[in-house]
MARDREN-495655 format. One record per residue (C-alpha): x, z, y; residue in one letter. Coordinates in pm, whole numbers. Each point is the difference from the previous one (the first is absolute). Example, Ala and Ser with C-alpha at 12.3 -4.5 7.8 and 13.67 -1.06 7.14 Angstrom:
<rs>
+--------+--------+--------+---------+
!     px !     pz !     py ! residuo !
+--------+--------+--------+---------+
!   1230 !    780 !   -450 !       A !
!    137 !    -66 !    344 !       S !
+--------+--------+--------+---------+
</rs>
This chain:
<rs>
+--------+--------+--------+---------+
!     px !     pz !     py ! residuo !
+--------+--------+--------+---------+
!  -9073 ! -13856 ! -10471 !       M !
!    354 !   -138 !     68 !       T !
!    159 !   -275 !   -222 !       A !
!    232 !    129 !   -274 !       P !
!    371 !    -20 !     74 !       R !
!    175 !   -289 !   -170 !       P !
!    204 !    110 !   -300 !       T !
!    370 !    -88 !     25 !       E !
!    157 !   -138 !   -291 !       F !
!    365 !    -26 !   -125 !       S !
!    122 !   -351 !    -58 !       A !
!    -30 !     30 !   -381 !       D !
!   -349 !    162 !     34 !       A !
!   -130 !   -246 !    256 !       A !
!    -38 !   -282 !   -251 !       G !
!   -226 !    186 !   -244 !       A !
!   -158 !    271 !    198 !       L !
!    -75 !   -157 !    338 !       A !
!   -274 !   -229 !   -107 !       P !
!   -166 !    284 !   -198 !       V !
!     20 !    232 !    294 !       A !
!   -136 !   -293 !    226 !       G !
!   -301 !    -23 !   -220 !       K !
!    -60 !    368 !    -29 !       V !
!     29 !     13 !    385 !       G !
!   -259 !   -282 !     35 !       E !
!   -244 !    182 !   -248 !       A !
!     52 !    326 !    197 !       K !
!   -100 !   -168 !    319 !       Q !
!   -322 !   -142 !   -173 !       H !
!    -71 !    348 !   -125 !       A !
!     46 !    160 !    344 !       L !
!   -224 !   -279 !    150 !       A !
!   -265 !     70 !   -270 !       G !
!     18 !   -346 !   -154 !       T !
!    152 !    115 !   -314 !       L !
!   -208 !    237 !   -231 !       R !
!     72 !    168 !   -323 !       I !
!   -250 !    172 !   -219 !       D !
!     87 !    385 !      5 !       V !
!     10 !     38 !   -374 !       E !
!    245 !   -291 !    -23 !       V !
!    201 !    146 !    278 !       A !
!     29 !    318 !   -169 !       K !
!    144 !   -164 !   -311 !       V !
!    235 !   -208 !    217 !       L !
!    129 !    302 !    193 !       L !
!     63 !    195 !   -310 !       G !
!    199 !   -287 !   -142 !       Q !
!    192 !    -50 !    343 !       L !
!     60 !    377 !     19 !       A !
!    162 !    -31 !   -332 !       E !
!    228 !   -290 !    109 !       L !
!     75 !    172 !    330 !       R !
!    129 !    321 !   -204 !       L !
!    216 !   -226 !   -223 !       R !
!    153 !   -185 !    301 !       A !
!     64 !    321 !    171 !       A !
!    175 !    129 !   -316 !       D !
!    206 !   -319 !    -13 !       L !
!     95 !     36 !    357 !       V !
!     86 !    375 !    -51 !       R !
!    210 !    -90 !   -307 !       D !
!    196 !   -267 !    191 !       C !
!    190 !    285 !    164 !       A !
!    167 !     50 !   -346 !       D !
!    125 !   -347 !     28 !       L !
!    205 !     85 !    309 !       D !
!    293 !    136 !   -169 !       T !
!    345 !   -159 !    -63 !       P !
!     30 !   -172 !   -325 !       L !
!    325 !     39 !   -219 !       R !
!    115 !   -318 !   -160 !       F !
!    357 !     84 !    -11 !       G !
!    264 !     83 !    259 !       D !
!     77 !   -365 !     91 !       N !
!   -101 !   -260 !    259 !       W !
!   -239 !   -187 !   -240 !       V !
!   -188 !    327 !    -82 !       G !
!    -13 !    102 !    370 !       Q !
!   -149 !   -343 !     83 !       I !
!   -265 !     30 !   -266 !       M !
!    -80 !    352 !     99 !       S !
!    -57 !    -94 !    373 !       R !
!   -198 !   -310 !    -89 !       R !
!   -235 !    181 !   -243 !       L !
!    -46 !    294 !    246 !       R !
!    -83 !   -259 !    275 !       T !
!   -248 !   -168 !   -220 !       V !
!   -180 !    337 !    -51 !       A !
!      0 !    150 !    331 !       V !
!    114 !   -231 !    284 !       D !
!   -245 !     22 !    288 !       R !
!    -34 !   -366 !     35 !       D !
!     20 !   -135 !   -364 !       S !
!    -28 !    300 !   -226 !       G !
!   -275 !     87 !   -243 !       V !
!    -94 !    321 !    183 !       T !
!   -129 !   -159 !    314 !       P !
!   -188 !   -246 !   -203 !       V !
!   -180 !    263 !   -201 !       L !
!    -59 !    209 !    322 !       A !
!   -159 !   -312 !    149 !       T !
!   -210 !    -43 !   -299 !       F !
!   -123 !    350 !     31 !       H !
!   -121 !    -79 !    355 !       Q !
!   -168 !   -316 !   -101 !       V !
!   -189 !    211 !   -272 !       L !
!   -108 !    242 !    289 !       E !
!   -121 !   -281 !    206 !       D !
!   -194 !   -131 !   -289 !       L !
!   -159 !    337 !    -68 !       E !
!    -93 !     45 !    352 !       A !
!   -160 !   -350 !     -2 !       T !
!   -203 !    106 !   -310 !       V !
!   -115 !    311 !    172 !       R !
!    -99 !   -192 !    313 !       F !
!   -183 !   -257 !   -188 !       A !
!   -195 !    251 !   -215 !       A !
!    -74 !    221 !    324 !       G !
!    182 !    286 !   -154 !       L !
!    191 !    105 !    308 !       Y !
!   -292 !    161 !    163 !       E !
!    -59 !    192 !   -324 !       T !
!    370 !    111 !    -10 !       T !
!     24 !     97 !    348 !       D !
!   -315 !    200 !    -11 !       S !
!    123 !    173 !   -315 !       L !
!    328 !     87 !    166 !       A !
!   -166 !    127 !    300 !       A !
!   -234 !    221 !   -219 !       D !
!    304 !    138 !   -179 !       D !
!    182 !     66 !    319 !       L !
!   -289 !    207 !    136 !       R !
!    -22 !    179 !   -317 !       R !
!    365 !     81 !     -5 !       A !
!     -9 !    107 !    375 !       L !
!   -318 !    199 !    -60 !       G !
!    207 !    232 !   -239 !       T !
!    216 !     87 !    293 !       F !
!   -299 !     71 !    219 !       G !
!     71 !   -333 !    206 !       V !
!   -291 !   -220 !    112 !       A !
!     56 !   -354 !     78 !       T !
!   -184 !   -235 !    265 !       E !
!   -315 !   -145 !   -146 !       G !
!     -4 !    233 !   -299 !       A !
!   -349 !     87 !   -113 !       S !
+--------+--------+--------+---------+
</rs>
């Protein structure tokens, strides 16, 4: 398998998320190499918790779109400056909360993949997906290569 691509961080997110992402990346490499193992039942519990966290992070990223609106602090230069600054904090590509949350969501996805690799669940997932695809195609009378 190929090495995972490094996650790019905004300046504000780099301090907190880069070390975590680095450790997750190291663990993922160990899982891919087969030197990191997790009990399947423990992995299922972890995957359930990670799925909940990923959904919450995705909701937060989606909700950040609501922050990208002009704020009304009055029709004067102080109100306009405050509005621009708060909007920048919320949605700026380099230093806003939106890219930090999106990066956090990506780190959670990488952690979930690491748990799956360490528990040996990717083969099971791939096999189940292939079976589902064969069944779906079968309803249209289409056969796949290697179908039994």
